N, CA, C and O atoms as a MOPAC input file, in Angstrom:
PM7 MOZYME 1SCF
protein

 N    123.91300 1    92.22600 1   115.09700 1
 C    122.82000 1    91.59000 1   114.41700 1
 C    122.20400 1    90.48400 1   115.33800 1
 O    122.94300 1    89.80600 1   116.05200 1
 N    120.92700 1    90.31600 1   115.31900 1
 C    120.30800 1    89.32800 1   116.11100 1
 C    120.54700 1    87.94200 1   115.53700 1
 O    120.75200 1    87.78400 1   114.33400 1
 N    120.51800 1    86.93600 1   116.41000 1
 C    120.76500 1    85.57700 1   115.92800 1
 C    119.57400 1    85.05200 1   115.14900 1
 O    119.72900 1    84.09300 1   114.39300 1
 N    118.42300 1    85.62100 1   115.29400 1
 C    117.26200 1    85.30700 1   114.43100 1
 C    116.53800 1    86.60400 1   114.21900 1
 O    116.78700 1    87.58200 1   114.92500 1
 N    115.63200 1    86.62900 1   113.24200 1
 C    114.87000 1    87.93100 1   112.96100 1
 C    114.18200 1    88.37600 1   114.26500 1
 O    113.77700 1    87.58600 1   115.11700 1
 N    114.08600 1    89.74200 1   114.34200 1
 C    113.57900 1    90.34000 1   115.57600 1
 C    112.48200 1    91.33400 1   115.17700 1
 O    112.68300 1    92.16600 1   114.29200 1
 N    111.37900 1    91.24700 1   115.80400 1
 C    110.28800 1    92.29200 1   115.61300 1
 C    110.25400 1    93.07200 1   116.97200 1
 O    110.10800 1    92.51900 1   118.06200 1
 N    110.39700 1    94.34200 1   116.79200 1
 C    110.51000 1    95.28100 1   117.90100 1
 C    109.15300 1    96.03100 1   117.95300 1
 O    108.68100 1    96.46800 1   116.90400 1
 N    108.54200 1    96.18700 1   119.07700 1
 C    107.28700 1    96.80000 1   119.27700 1
 C    107.21400 1    97.68600 1   120.53500 1
 O    108.08500 1    97.59900 1   121.40100 1
 N    106.20700 1    98.51300 1   120.63500 1
 C    105.98000 1    99.37100 1   121.79500 1
 C    105.41900 1    98.51200 1   122.96600 1
 O    104.26300 1    98.09100 1   122.92700 1
 N    106.20100 1    98.27600 1   123.93700 1
 C    105.82300 1    97.46900 1   125.07200 1
 C    104.87000 1    98.21900 1   126.02400 1
 O    104.27500 1    97.58700 1   126.89600 1
 N    104.71300 1    99.52200 1   125.88400 1
 C    103.81300 1   100.26400 1   126.70100 1
 C    102.39100 1   100.34500 1   126.12600 1
 O    101.47800 1   100.90400 1   126.73500 1
 N    102.24900 1    99.78100 1   124.96500 1
 C    100.87200 1    99.92700 1   124.33200 1
 C    100.18700 1    98.56500 1   124.36900 1
 O    100.65300 1    97.55300 1   123.84400 1
 N     99.00100 1    98.63700 1   125.05900 1
 C     98.22500 1    97.41100 1   125.18600 1
 C     97.78900 1    96.74800 1   123.88800 1
 O     97.79600 1    95.52600 1   123.73800 1
 N     97.42600 1    97.58700 1   122.99400 1
 C     96.99500 1    97.12400 1   121.62200 1
 C     98.25100 1    96.39300 1   120.99800 1
 O     98.11800 1    95.27000 1   120.51300 1
 N     99.33600 1    96.96900 1   121.01400 1
 C    100.55300 1    96.44000 1   120.43700 1
 C    100.91000 1    95.05500 1   121.07400 1
 O    101.27600 1    94.11300 1   120.37100 1
 N    100.78800 1    94.96900 1   122.42400 1
 C    101.11300 1    93.75500 1   123.11500 1
 C    100.14800 1    92.62800 1   122.68700 1
 O    100.55400 1    91.47800 1   122.52500 1
 N     98.90000 1    92.97600 1   122.51300 1
 C     97.91200 1    91.88100 1   122.07000 1
 C     98.21000 1    91.46500 1   120.71300 1
 O     98.17900 1    90.26900 1   120.42400 1
 N     98.50400 1    92.37600 1   119.83500 1
 C     98.84600 1    91.95800 1   118.39100 1
 C    100.09700 1    91.18400 1   118.34100 1
 O    100.20800 1    90.26900 1   117.52500 1
 N    101.06200 1    91.48800 1   119.16800 1
 C    102.40200 1    90.76100 1   119.13900 1
 C    102.08500 1    89.36100 1   119.62400 1
 O    102.56700 1    88.39200 1   119.03800 1
 N    101.27900 1    89.21800 1   120.69200 1
 C    101.02600 1    87.81400 1   121.20000 1
 C    100.37500 1    86.95700 1   120.09000 1
 O    100.63900 1    85.76100 1   119.97400 1
 N     99.48000 1    87.63800 1   119.24300 1
 C     98.85500 1    86.84300 1   118.11000 1
 C     99.90700 1    86.53400 1   117.07700 1
 O     99.91000 1    85.43800 1   116.51700 1
 N    100.75400 1    87.41600 1   116.81700 1
 C    101.88400 1    87.13200 1   115.89900 1
 C    102.77400 1    86.01300 1   116.41700 1
 O    103.15600 1    85.11700 1   115.66500 1
 N    103.10200 1    86.06500 1   117.69300 1
 C    104.00000 1    85.08100 1   118.26700 1
 C    103.33400 1    83.65500 1   118.19900 1
 O    104.04600 1    82.65800 1   118.07700 1
 N    102.05500 1    83.57300 1   118.27300 1
 C    101.40300 1    82.25400 1   118.09400 1
 C    101.60000 1    81.67500 1   116.71500 1
 O    101.73000 1    80.46500 1   116.53000 1
 N    101.61800 1    82.60200 1   115.72700 1
 C    101.81200 1    82.17200 1   114.34600 1
 C    103.30500 1    81.86800 1   114.05300 1
 O    103.59600 1    80.85500 1   113.41800 1
 N    104.27200 1    82.73700 1   114.50900 1
 C    105.60800 1    82.49400 1   114.11700 1
 C    106.44500 1    81.59500 1   115.02000 1
 O    107.51600 1    81.12100 1   114.64200 1
 N    105.92500 1    81.37600 1   116.21900 1
 C    106.58800 1    80.50500 1   117.18100 1
 C    108.05600 1    80.99800 1   117.39100 1
 O    108.29000 1    82.20300 1   117.48300 1
 N    109.00400 1    80.09500 1   117.46300 1
 C    110.37900 1    80.43800 1   117.74400 1
 C    111.15300 1    80.99200 1   116.56900 1
 O    112.33100 1    81.31100 1   116.72600 1
 N    110.55800 1    81.12100 1   115.41300 1
 C    111.27300 1    81.63400 1   114.22300 1
 C    111.60500 1    83.02200 1   114.26000 1
 O    112.50500 1    83.47400 1   113.55200 1
 N    110.86100 1    83.80200 1   115.12900 1
 C    111.15100 1    85.20800 1   115.22000 1
 C    111.26200 1    85.65900 1   116.70500 1
 O    110.45200 1    85.23700 1   117.53000 1
 N    112.20200 1    86.46100 1   117.02700 1
 C    112.30600 1    86.99800 1   118.36900 1
 C    111.53900 1    88.27000 1   118.49500 1
 O    111.31900 1    88.97900 1   117.51200 1
 N    111.11700 1    88.57300 1   119.72800 1
 C    110.23700 1    89.76600 1   119.92500 1
 C    110.82100 1    90.51700 1   121.03500 1
 O    111.21600 1    89.89500 1   122.02200 1
 N    110.91700 1    91.79400 1   120.97700 1
 C    111.44600 1    92.63800 1   122.08500 1
 C    110.78700 1    93.99200 1   122.01700 1
 O    110.45700 1    94.50000 1   120.94500 1
 N    110.60600 1    94.55800 1   123.18400 1
 C    110.01800 1    95.93900 1   123.27700 1
 C    111.01900 1    96.95500 1   122.81600 1
 O    112.23100 1    96.79100 1   122.95400 1
 N    110.45900 1    98.03300 1   122.25000 1
 C    111.30800 1    99.08700 1   121.81100 1
 C    112.09200 1    99.74200 1   123.00200 1
 O    113.22300 1   100.21300 1   122.88000 1
 N    111.37500 1    99.72200 1   124.15400 1
 C    112.06500 1   100.28900 1   125.25000 1
 C    113.34100 1    99.56900 1   125.64100 1
 O    114.30000 1   100.18300 1   126.11000 1
 N    113.33900 1    98.20600 1   125.43400 1
 C    114.56800 1    97.42100 1   125.73600 1
 C    115.55400 1    97.39400 1   124.56500 1
 O    116.76300 1    97.31100 1   124.78000 1
 N    115.04900 1    97.46300 1   123.32700 1
 C    115.84700 1    97.35200 1   122.13800 1
 C    116.56200 1    98.62200 1   121.72400 1
 O    117.57400 1    98.52900 1   121.03000 1
 N    116.09500 1    99.81600 1   122.10900 1
 C    116.59100 1   101.05100 1   121.64500 1
 C    118.12800 1   101.15700 1   121.70600 1
 O    118.78000 1   101.56300 1   120.74400 1
 N    118.64100 1   100.80400 1   122.79300 1
 C    120.13500 1   100.90800 1   122.99700 1
 C    120.98700 1    99.99600 1   122.03500 1
 O    122.09800 1   100.31700 1   121.61100 1
 N    120.32300 1    98.80100 1   121.73600 1
 C    121.05300 1    97.83500 1   120.90200 1
 C    121.00300 1    98.19400 1   119.42000 1
 O    121.78300 1    97.68800 1   118.61400 1
 N    120.05400 1    99.09200 1   119.07700 1
 C    119.83200 1    99.32700 1   117.65800 1
 C    119.91700 1   100.92000 1   117.38700 1
 O    118.92700 1   101.53600 1   116.99000 1
 N    121.04900 1   101.49100 1   117.60400 1
 C    121.17500 1   102.97500 1   117.39800 1
 C    120.94800 1   103.37700 1   115.92400 1
 O    120.70400 1   104.55300 1   115.65700 1
 N    121.01600 1   102.47900 1   115.00400 1
 C    120.71300 1   102.77500 1   113.55400 1
 C    119.26300 1   103.11100 1   113.33000 1
 O    118.91700 1   103.71700 1   112.31500 1
 N    118.40000 1   102.72800 1   114.26400 1
 C    116.96800 1   103.04000 1   114.14900 1
 C    116.66500 1   104.34000 1   114.85700 1
 O    116.77500 1   104.37400 1   116.08300 1
 N    116.29600 1   105.40000 1   114.18800 1
 C    115.98600 1   106.67200 1   114.90900 1
 C    114.88800 1   106.43300 1   115.97400 1
 O    113.93100 1   105.69400 1   115.74700 1
 N    115.06300 1   107.08500 1   117.14000 1
 C    114.07700 1   106.87500 1   118.19000 1
 C    112.62200 1   107.17100 1   117.76600 1
 O    111.70600 1   106.50100 1   118.24200 1
 N    112.40600 1   108.10100 1   116.93300 1
 C    111.04000 1   108.44900 1   116.45200 1
 C    110.43100 1   107.28400 1   115.70900 1
 O    109.21100 1   107.12500 1   115.74600 1
 N    111.18100 1   106.49300 1   115.06300 1
 C    110.74300 1   105.32000 1   114.31100 1
 C    110.12900 1   104.28200 1   115.20000 1
 O    109.15400 1   103.63400 1   114.82000 1
 N    110.70400 1   104.10200 1   116.43000 1
 C    110.12900 1   103.18400 1   117.37400 1
 C    108.80300 1   103.62600 1   117.83700 1
 O    107.98900 1   102.76200 1   118.16100 1
 N    108.48900 1   104.88800 1   117.90700 1
 C    107.19600 1   105.33700 1   118.27900 1
 C    106.19500 1   105.26700 1   117.17300 1
 O    104.99400 1   105.16800 1   117.42300 1
 N    106.66600 1   105.31500 1   115.94600 1
 C    105.80100 1   105.43900 1   114.80800 1
 C    105.27600 1   103.99600 1   114.38800 1
 O    104.11300 1   103.85300 1   114.00900 1
 N    106.15300 1   102.95000 1   114.46400 1
 C    105.73200 1   101.66900 1   113.91200 1
 C    106.63700 1   100.60800 1   114.44700 1
 O    107.73200 1   100.88400 1   114.93600 1
 N    106.13800 1    99.30500 1   114.34600 1
 C    107.00900 1    98.16800 1   114.71500 1
 C    108.18300 1    98.16400 1   113.79600 1
 O    108.09500 1    98.69400 1   112.68800 1
 N    109.31100 1    97.57300 1   114.21800 1
 C    110.52200 1    97.57200 1   113.48600 1
 C    110.94000 1    96.06600 1   113.32500 1
 O    110.84700 1    95.25500 1   114.24700 1
 N    111.38000 1    95.78200 1   112.14400 1
 C    111.92700 1    94.39000 1   111.87300 1
 C    113.39000 1    94.48700 1   111.62500 1
 O    113.83600 1    95.28400 1   110.79900 1
 N    114.17800 1    93.66000 1   112.35000 1
 C    115.55900 1    93.59700 1   112.04500 1
 C    115.83100 1    92.10700 1   111.65700 1
 O    115.79000 1    91.18700 1   112.47400 1
 N    116.10500 1    91.96500 1   110.36600 1
 C    116.46700 1    90.61600 1   109.79800 1
 C    117.72000 1    90.05800 1   110.41600 1
 O    118.48500 1    90.72600 1   111.11100 1
 N    117.87400 1    88.81700 1   110.12400 1
 C    119.04100 1    88.08700 1   110.56700 1
 C    120.31900 1    88.69200 1   109.88500 1
 O    121.42600 1    88.58200 1   110.41200 1
 N    120.12600 1    89.31400 1   108.73300 1
 C    121.18200 1    89.96900 1   107.96800 1
 C    121.41800 1    91.40100 1   108.48900 1
 O    122.35700 1    92.07200 1   108.06200 1
 N    120.61000 1    91.83300 1   109.35800 1
 C    120.77200 1    93.26000 1   109.90400 1
 C    119.90000 1    94.28100 1   109.10000 1
 O    119.89500 1    95.47200 1   109.41300 1
 N    119.17500 1    93.79900 1   108.07700 1
 C    118.29000 1    94.72100 1   107.33900 1
 C    117.17300 1    95.10400 1   108.25900 1
 O    116.67400 1    94.29100 1   109.03800 1
 N    116.76600 1    96.41800 1   108.15800 1
 C    115.73500 1    96.97200 1   108.95800 1
 C    114.59000 1    97.44500 1   108.07100 1
 O    114.84300 1    98.00300 1   107.00300 1
 N    113.33600 1    97.23900 1   108.48000 1
 C    112.20500 1    97.79000 1   107.87200 1
 C    111.12300 1    97.95300 1   108.95600 1
 O    111.26500 1    97.42300 1   110.05800 1
 N    110.04300 1    98.68900 1   108.63700 1
 C    109.04800 1    98.96600 1   109.66000 1
 C    107.62000 1    98.88800 1   109.10000 1
 O    107.41100 1    98.72200 1   107.89800 1
 N    106.65700 1    99.01100 1   110.00200 1
 C    105.22900 1    99.13200 1   109.58800 1
 C    104.76000 1    97.83500 1   109.01100 1
 O    105.09400 1    96.75100 1   109.49000 1
 N    103.92800 1    97.97600 1   107.90200 1
 C    103.25500 1    96.80400 1   107.24800 1
 C    104.35200 1    95.82900 1   106.71700 1
 O    104.17300 1    94.61400 1   106.80200 1
 N    105.43900 1    96.33100 1   106.19200 1
 C    106.51200 1    95.42500 1   105.68700 1
 C    107.10300 1    94.56600 1   106.81100 1
 O    107.42000 1    93.39300 1   106.61400 1
 N    107.23500 1    95.14600 1   107.93100 1
 C    107.77200 1    94.42500 1   109.14800 1
 C    106.72900 1    93.27500 1   109.46600 1
 O    107.11200 1    92.12200 1   109.66600 1
 N    105.57900 1    93.58800 1   109.50000 1
 C    104.50200 1    92.55900 1   109.83800 1
 C    104.58400 1    91.43700 1   108.76300 1
 O    104.68900 1    90.25100 1   109.07400 1
 N    104.53300 1    91.85500 1   107.56200 1
 C    104.70800 1    90.78200 1   106.46500 1
 C    105.94300 1    89.99500 1   106.57700 1
 O    105.93200 1    88.79000 1   106.32500 1
 N    107.00600 1    90.61300 1   106.94100 1
 C    108.33500 1    89.93400 1   107.10800 1
 C    108.20700 1    88.88100 1   108.20200 1
 O    108.57600 1    87.72300 1   108.00300 1
 N    107.69700 1    89.27500 1   109.32700 1
 C    107.49600 1    88.34600 1   110.39200 1
 C    106.61400 1    87.16200 1   110.02300 1
 O    106.97700 1    86.00400 1   110.22900 1
 N    105.50300 1    87.46500 1   109.49900 1
 C    104.50900 1    86.37800 1   109.09500 1
 C    105.03600 1    85.48100 1   107.96000 1
 O    104.65700 1    84.31500 1   107.84900 1
 N    105.91400 1    86.04800 1   107.12500 1
 C    106.49500 1    85.28800 1   106.03500 1
 C    107.49200 1    84.18900 1   106.56400 1
 O    107.85700 1    83.29600 1   105.79900 1
 N    107.89500 1    84.23900 1   107.74100 1
 C    108.73500 1    83.19200 1   108.26200 1
 C    107.93300 1    81.95700 1   108.57300 1
 O    108.52500 1    80.89600 1   108.77500 1
 N    106.59100 1    82.03400 1   108.62500 1
 C    105.83200 1    80.90300 1   109.10500 1
 C    104.58800 1    80.59400 1   108.25300 1
 O    104.07200 1    79.48200 1   108.35500 1
 N    104.10200 1    81.47500 1   107.45500 1
 C    102.81500 1    81.23000 1   106.73800 1
 C    102.88100 1    81.53100 1   105.23100 1
 O    103.67700 1    82.35700 1   104.78300 1
 N    102.06800 1    80.87600 1   104.50300 1
 C    101.86700 1    81.20600 1   103.11100 1
 C    101.30800 1    82.56000 1   102.87300 1
 O    101.65400 1    83.23700 1   101.90400 1
 N    100.40800 1    82.97000 1   103.79200 1
 C     99.79100 1    84.28100 1   103.56900 1
 C    100.76400 1    85.42100 1   103.91700 1
 O    100.69900 1    86.50100 1   103.32900 1
 N    101.66600 1    85.16600 1   104.88200 1
 C    102.77800 1    86.16400 1   105.13100 1
 C    103.68900 1    86.26000 1   103.92800 1
 O    104.07700 1    87.35400 1   103.51800 1
 N    104.03200 1    85.10500 1   103.35800 1
 C    104.92000 1    85.13100 1   102.18400 1
 C    104.22500 1    85.81400 1   100.98200 1
 O    104.85800 1    86.55400 1   100.22800 1
 N    102.96700 1    85.56100 1   100.82800 1
 C    102.19900 1    86.19700 1    99.71200 1
 C    102.15300 1    87.68000 1    99.96000 1
 O    102.38900 1    88.46100 1    99.03800 1
 N    101.84500 1    88.11600 1   101.22500 1
 C    101.74600 1    89.55400 1   101.54000 1
 C    103.13000 1    90.21200 1   101.26300 1
 O    103.20600 1    91.27400 1   100.64400 1
 N    104.16900 1    89.58500 1   101.71600 1
 C    105.54800 1    90.16300 1   101.45300 1
 C    105.87500 1    90.24000 1    99.92300 1
 O    106.46900 1    91.19100 1    99.41700 1
 N    105.46500 1    89.23500 1    99.29600 1
 C    105.72700 1    89.16400 1    97.78900 1
 C    104.94800 1    90.36600 1    97.10700 1
 O    105.49700 1    91.10000 1    96.28600 1
 N    103.72800 1    90.50100 1    97.47900 1
 C    102.92000 1    91.61000 1    96.81500 1
 C    103.40100 1    92.97800 1    97.33000 1
 O    103.39000 1    93.95900 1    96.58800 1
 N    103.79800 1    93.03400 1    98.52800 1
 C    104.37600 1    94.28600 1    99.09800 1
 C    105.57600 1    94.69700 1    98.21700 1
 O    105.68000 1    95.85400 1    97.81000 1
 N    106.51400 1    93.70300 1    97.91600 1
 C    107.68600 1    93.98900 1    97.20700 1
 C    107.44500 1    94.24000 1    95.70100 1
 O    108.15000 1    95.03100 1    95.07500 1
 N    106.46800 1    93.57200 1    95.15500 1
 C    106.21400 1    93.62400 1    93.69200 1
 C    105.19600 1    94.59700 1    93.19900 1
 O    105.24900 1    95.04300 1    92.05300 1
 N    104.23200 1    94.94200 1    94.08900 1
 C    103.20900 1    95.83000 1    93.71400 1
 C    103.14000 1    97.10600 1    94.50000 1
 O    102.58800 1    97.11300 1    95.60000 1
 N    103.68300 1    98.20100 1    93.97700 1
 C    103.78600 1    99.43700 1    94.77200 1
 C    102.41600 1    99.93500 1    95.28900 1
 O    102.36600 1   100.57900 1    96.33600 1
 N    101.34300 1    99.65900 1    94.60000 1
 C    100.00000 1   100.07700 1    95.04200 1
 C     99.62300 1    99.30200 1    96.29700 1
 O     99.05300 1    99.89100 1    97.21500 1
 N     99.90400 1    98.06300 1    96.37200 1
 C     99.63000 1    97.20400 1    97.48700 1
 C    100.53500 1    97.68900 1    98.71100 1
 O    100.05500 1    97.77300 1    99.84200 1
 N    101.76900 1    97.98000 1    98.45200 1
 C    102.64300 1    98.45100 1    99.56800 1
 C    102.12900 1    99.74800 1   100.10300 1
 O    102.04900 1    99.91700 1   101.31900 1
 N    101.76400 1   100.70300 1    99.21900 1
 C    101.23600 1   101.94700 1    99.65100 1
 C     99.94000 1   101.85500 1   100.49300 1
 O     99.74400 1   102.50500 1   101.52000 1
 N     99.08300 1   100.97400 1    99.94000 1
 C     97.78900 1   100.76800 1   100.59000 1
 C     98.01600 1   100.16100 1   102.02300 1
 O     97.43800 1   100.64600 1   102.99600 1
 N     98.82900 1    99.14200 1   102.12600 1
 C     99.00500 1    98.46400 1   103.43600 1
 C     99.77900 1    99.33600 1   104.40200 1
 O     99.56800 1    99.23500 1   105.61100 1
 N    100.70100 1   100.22300 1   103.89800 1
 C    101.32500 1   101.19600 1   104.76700 1
 C    100.29800 1   102.24000 1   105.21000 1
 O    100.34000 1   102.65900 1   106.36600 1
 N     99.44300 1   102.64800 1   104.40400 1
 C     98.44400 1   103.57000 1   104.74100 1
 C     97.49900 1   103.04700 1   105.82400 1
 O     97.15700 1   103.74400 1   106.77900 1
 N     97.09100 1   101.77700 1   105.63200 1
 C     96.28300 1   101.14200 1   106.59100 1
 C     97.01900 1   100.89800 1   107.94700 1
 O     96.42700 1   101.05300 1   109.01500 1
 N     98.24500 1   100.53500 1   107.88100 1
 C     99.08100 1   100.35700 1   109.09900 1
 C     99.10300 1   101.71800 1   109.86700 1
 O     98.86000 1   101.76400 1   111.07300 1
 N     99.40300 1   102.82400 1   109.12600 1
 C     99.55700 1   104.07600 1   109.76100 1
 C     98.26500 1   104.54100 1   110.39000 1
 O     98.28200 1   105.15800 1   111.45500 1
 N     97.16700 1   104.26300 1   109.76300 1
 C     95.81400 1   104.58200 1   110.20700 1
 C     95.55700 1   103.89800 1   111.59600 1
 O     95.08900 1   104.52000 1   112.55000 1
 N     95.87000 1   102.67600 1   111.63500 1
 C     95.64000 1   101.91000 1   112.83700 1
 C     96.62300 1   102.39000 1   113.94300 1
 O     96.22200 1   102.54900 1   115.09600 1
 N     97.89700 1   102.61700 1   113.58900 1
 C     98.91000 1   102.97900 1   114.51400 1
 C     98.57500 1   104.28400 1   115.19200 1
 O     98.75700 1   104.40400 1   116.40300 1
 N     98.07500 1   105.30000 1   114.42800 1
 C     97.82500 1   106.56500 1   115.03800 1
 C     96.60600 1   106.50100 1   115.97100 1
 O     96.39200 1   107.44900 1   116.72700 1
 N     95.82000 1   105.46200 1   115.95700 1
 C     94.69600 1   105.34300 1   116.82400 1
 C     94.80100 1   104.26500 1   117.87200 1
 O     93.82200 1   103.93500 1   118.54100 1
 N     95.95500 1   103.73300 1   118.00900 1
 C     96.16000 1   102.48500 1   118.87000 1
 C     95.99300 1   102.80900 1   120.35800 1
 O     95.60900 1   101.90500 1   121.10100 1
 N     96.26000 1   104.07500 1   120.87000 1
 C     96.11900 1   104.31200 1   122.19400 1
 C     94.80000 1   104.78000 1   122.62300 1
 O     94.58600 1   105.02000 1   123.81100 1

């Protein structure tokens, strides 16, 4: 388990790197960031295809999630809107479905 929450992203994707830099500005030192290329070996519980599909969140407790929920989880460490997004994601299935659909739509067009 990481010593602090970790957001894992595709280090070979320029779009991903830009978005991660923006996320790092918001979360500061509260969240660790690592490329999927470097993290793969340390997290065998995450299937390799998942690293290609979406960002991965590994919480301090070892819990793993991906996509929109991973982004909300990272932002929730530092902002009210991240906490609100995560709250609605967890409590409103329609919101979760919509944000995952939007995430997937962007992710498939990122390159």
